[in-house]
C-alpha positions in Angstrom: 0.0 0.0 0.0 1.2 3.5 -0.8 2.1 5.6 2.1 2.9 9.3 2.5 6.6 8.4 2.7 6.4 6.7 -0.7 4.7 9.8 -2.2 7.4 12.0 -0.6 10.1 9.8 -2.2 8.7 9.9 -5.7 8.1 13.6 -5.5 11.7 14.1 -4.3 13.3 12.1 -7.0 11.1 13.2 -9.9 10.0 16.7 -9.0 12.1 18.4 -6.3 15.4 17.1 -7.6 14.6 17.9 -11.2 16.7 20.5 -13.1 13.5 22.5 -13.7 12.7 23.0 -10.1 16.4 23.3 -9.0 16.7 26.2 -11.5 13.8 28.0 -9.6 15.2 27.3 -6.1 17.2 24.7 -4.2 15.2 25.5 -1.0 12.7 22.7 -0.9 11.3 21.2 2.3 9.0 18.2 2.7 8.3 19.1 6.3 6.7 22.0 8.0 9.0 25.0 8.6 8.1 26.7 11.8 7.7 30.3 10.7 8.3 31.7 14.2 11.7 30.1 14.5 14.7 32.2 13.4 16.9 29.2 12.8 14.2 27.6 10.6 13.3 30.7 8.6 16.9 31.3 7.4 16.5 28.0 5.5 13.9 29.9 3.3 16.6 32.3 1.9 18.4 31.8 -1.4 20.5 34.6 -2.9 19.5 37.0 -0.2 15.7 36.7 -0.4 13.0 34.3 0.6 12.5 31.8 -2.2 11.4 28.3 -1.1 9.0 25.5 -1.7 7.4 23.6 1.2 5.4 20.4 0.4 3.4 18.6 3.1 2.0 15.1 2.4 -0.8 13.6 4.4 -3.1 10.6 4.1 -6.8 10.3 4.8 -9.8 8.1 4.3 -12.6 9.3 2.1 -16.1 7.8 2.7 -17.6 6.7 -0.6 -20.8 5.1 0.7 -22.2 1.8 1.9 -19.4 1.5 4.4 -16.8 1.8 1.6 -13.8 4.1 1.9 -10.9 5.0 -0.3 -7.5 6.3 0.7 -6.4 9.7 -0.4 -3.0 11.3 -0.3 -2.7 15.1 -0.4 0.4 17.0 -1.3 -0.1 20.6 -0.2 2.6 22.8 -1.8 3.4 26.3 -0.6 5.8 28.5 -2.5 7.2 31.5 -0.6 8.7 34.5 -2.4 9.8 37.7 -0.9 7.8 40.7 -2.0 9.5 43.4 -4.0 8.6 47.0 -4.9 8.0 46.2 -8.6 5.6 43.3 -8.0 7.7 41.0 -10.2 8.0 38.4 -7.5 4.2 38.0 -7.4 4.4 37.1 -11.1 7.3 34.8 -10.3 5.3 33.0 -7.6 2.5 32.4 -10.0 4.8 31.3 -12.8 6.8 29.0 -10.6 3.7 27.2 -9.3 2.5 26.8 -12.9 5.9 25.4 -13.8 5.5 22.9 -10.9 2.0 21.9 -12.0 3.2 21.3 -15.6 6.1 19.2 -14.3 3.8 17.1 -12.1 1.6 16.4 -15.2 4.5 15.6 -17.5 7.0 13.9 -15.2 4.8 12.1 -12.7 1.9 11.4 -15.0 -1.5 10.2 -14.0 -0.3 7.6 -11.5 2.7 9.5 -9.9 5.1 6.8 -10.9 2.7 4.0 -10.3 2.1 5.0 -6.6 -1.5 6.1 -7.0 -4.5 5.3 -9.1 -5.0 8.9 -10.2 -4.8 12.4 -9.0 -6.5 15.8 -9.4 -5.4 19.4 -8.7 -7.4 21.6 -6.5 -10.7 22.8 -8.0 -10.2 26.5 -7.1 -7.6 28.7 -8.7 -4.1 29.0 -7.3 -4.1 31.0 -4.0 -1.5 33.8 -3.7 -1.7 35.7 -0.4 0.6 38.0 1.5 2.3 36.6 4.6 4.8 37.8 7.1 7.9 35.7 7.8 9.8 37.1 10.7 9.1 40.7 9.6 9.7 40.1 5.9 6.7 40.6 3.6 6.3 37.6 1.3 4.0 36.0 -1.2 2.7 32.6 -0.3 1.3 30.6 -3.2 -0.6 27.4 -2.4 -1.9 24.6 -4.5 -3.1 21.2 -3.3 -2.7 17.9 -5.2 -5.0 15.1 -4.2 -4.4 11.5 -5.2 -6.5 8.4 -4.7 -4.8 5.1 -4.0 
C-alpha cells in the first residue's frame, strides 16, 4: 500500500530534484518549517531573499458510501517568495507554481510513478496571499494535489 513516505520519495526524486525546479530554487522542504523560528526561517533564503517550496504530504480516508472508503493522499505545496517593490515576485510566484504543475503532469503522469490510481489538482484557482515571515513581507502561493490510491 502506498504511504505518505512513498509519495514524498517519488516527488523528491522526480519533481524536487529535477533540473526544472532546481533552477527556480534549491530550497525545498518536505516538512513544516516553523515560521516563528529564526533558525528555521533562514532556511527559506536563497540569494539574499525568501525563495522556497514547502510540500506537506498527508493521508486520509474518504467515505464513498455503503461502508466503503478509499484512501487519499494530499500534497499541499506552498511557495514562498519575498515581496519586491515592482511586484515582479508575485508574477514569479504564479509562474513557478504553474511550472511545478506542468512538471507534475509531464514527469509524474496520472499515477505518480505507479504509486496512486489517479490524482487531481485543487478545483479552485491558485491562491497567492501575502504573509509575514519574521518581519519580511512575502507572497505565499498554495496549491493542493489530491491522489486516490
